[in-house]
Steps between C-alpha positions, in 0.01 A plus 500: 500500500237306685122535504382785726371414856163613612679708770675709242188539299318623808778754571489625146129547513488672831781739391299605190181515698641714773662743268163526314340560844748777569454683169127464501468741790632773259251403227212500764534876514503564138173645380553407137553135590197510727277655218600211257430233745169639594378408156505140624228359733730287708686824610193694546380253761816552706407739781809497710848629405660187616294286264582741203867470605482123493336513157771728372763277643365191317453692164858642538658163580338355191594784267859495646556122457327497160705776345828419678469154376412601150789737467772368745398122550514557877391711789693663777385241750605211285834668409596561861374157604717310253216388277508468114264376235652245254336442159570415136572872415494842639153576336345192664653587832348863483157385390515234769570772769213715375268184499616417853380845612158436348448173694691623808216436748475143371873438515505650869228246603679207328841580662459225774396246233791598276734450804363150551531412129865629517583271784398200297698624195183567306433793275341787669155625390628851447775349262239312310272796459764747394748268313801638688698400809568727812853450608715624784833649439780557752507339832468633862606845378191552289274355771649732760461793258139412447439478879667843559294656220194353645567666839566823329173459298306455822659812651405697177141363499464588877600855436311507164215712637728805518481509127128567519453881387880535545457489878877428538560864396279654769693484826400783734699557814296333778527521878302230672504607866204737573612845595336668795476884434550671843506880537832651600545474880462851640258700712168568347247772555171303551301811407619472135349153455194483284282230344527465122259259326279432214241242411603558142863399579403225745760650717536693825790605705594703806812709442679829578647498135850512638434780748326699221779454234261358252176667378228282355184623328207326326500538113361311200639350187267627224487344146270501206437156358264438205321835564471427864675679789655245729630609843696296756606597844867580578696655771746775432829496709753762560836481685549842652861417591638390152241653278386163342153439377307174472162330491347204662224327295334171399662357189258226451323198658587152367342164534739265696229229475521481129883498509511228780258284314725511204783395710293227670387352172857471382630356844392146593643532848337847587270361756781301669730793542235771562183326652380809694555732203317243278200502746485880528517524116187293474332712767602831331338405169167452692520803731641774269735790528488554868638164594822514708740218534551299834841532668604158383391571140676842508829319605463257212435780250808671626698187439348441156583854394851483653586174324364632166745793533791243516406388150828607323816327367690595822255345751411174346665313783263657747211326341680163553578592866122572550416172328294676230480260201313744284647844397247580233208608725730737691631646175136550379422690836811713478445604134120573537549677836754746355291539182226629733718727721764591248849380422798726414865489487676521843181418681541454872260266693447443863244456769408760758287503810270801488282531804282192522612324178790374294526645147697397194684808378669594178741797453626636174651824356310609190787693334278598208245677719740590766314326770545244792210261499403294800216252457375260771201278573388288788546124529188494722241538224436294187377802304751748642556867408832601349603823668750736349737768622648714229775750579678773299844350436786673666815411690331424835176359374574146651557637846185731465291192400636284794446788748142565386418125508623466847297786636186464286447116497631393835158533671298420184199277465364352193199324330192402709618678812482828318152429385387463861670819597342674201160396615559689830630809314180502283273446804668768729624735218862467594742658232862481417686628188489172305134432585411804283529256215217292651264778617507732184257273322326359825129473433371422860583827667242634747479879491700522809766271370539688175541826683772342709686368187478849333635671812781239511587565127514874557715466817730242359582689179522832678764364737704315227478809271651712778769241552584499135624860525752383770627189287580702181383531129576148401275337763237770455477422127468129582223575772310724256514217234350258751227744590409553137475117445287468813276787377454350151416162648262659747307671235467176306368312803259765599348479155492118513381446851294826541641572837366840633818680587460866582588744238694707755726195566574455132571870454738513805698200359523672156607828675777325688638360177506848334664652829770231479555554138550880550696437823245698701604395867270766640191318377576207732584728794160654455336160497 
């Protein structure tokens, strides 16, 4: 055996360092370890995840080399690089290895000086300090094995971020080409087309509901939380062909700004790869919720989200092709994004063009509740609304959802465009079924405007009630439930906003619900 070369020592060190780097991503997501380290001021001062990961790597490297030396007199890097400690006895060798771990930073710095001393046949400083000699064993074979292991360690370290929060286990089916939802090509009766829109939903569309196949009605989700009644708008949907019911509603609104800032803080090259998004991100923090991304920033956000969806063990090579040196920020985005919008087994992810915008969409079957859930949010806004379609699960539910989406969202508009249209509706008292959500609690009615709205309510619900007798008992029960939820919310809004609705209007609405419940069709004919 001969004294070890500096090259082999470096190979051994980097093998151990890279393996510690790899494993530390797993420990980074362990709350127990995080709580323990938060007791120490040095860790408390680390704001970014990447800095905490580096700290965990160095701690892990020290502990690994210390205990592997103490118990086995070697480490994996040293073993595979053909290095061995020689001393007077086994105990000295083990203690020496543990001591080398304690002074590892110093030994690393002194490596060039040790190499120079070895060239002049002098004792190395590390040998003098530890009382042992580091020898190489084997020839070209152990050197080649060390080099191969180093390459493998680099590959593991590169893919290490997938260990963060077990991200390697979460691999939804993803389609990256945006889909364009186009209605079925057939003759359409233009007289069936109507505007459906609501400021509450930040959405409007122009549709014939697949030539009248689908019925949509305003409704509310009503909950009691901490003694308070909370109501949120939703749209009840009915497929008159297959008898499938569903709802369209707002699931939540989340803060992309906060999420992207987290990605940016862990991504040194964020501004280089995404300059327009970086600029718009700064602007959005000053302007607020209504800020919409520029076209270039939108394209960069689409690319950022798309690449983050590639963060799985089967697509690592795609990061190399796209020259992305850092996987971790993309893993952080992927995990936090799906923590916000939900992640389930057999989740399907794609991008869809709906009217004027591109949305990220998720689809999953909730077998426990017997539902198909579709969630989608726009890549145009940095504080987007997460919309949700929920369908009663049955054999043809996928086809029903696709058909409804094609007909309902094809001409849709979203966001600030709807606010401008809603201002016209409020000024000129233009109503549609979904704008009932907005006008029920509208405080700025003129006497003439309030009368127009009351007449619209009476006419709309009378016509829909009559139609419910044609569509059968199942739809009629669904329509009555929507009416009841609207009526409850209406009462709450009247009490809160003190809007002077006529008693005759309220009574007429109540009478219509009673007539529907008793299946009194003559009541509506008389109306």
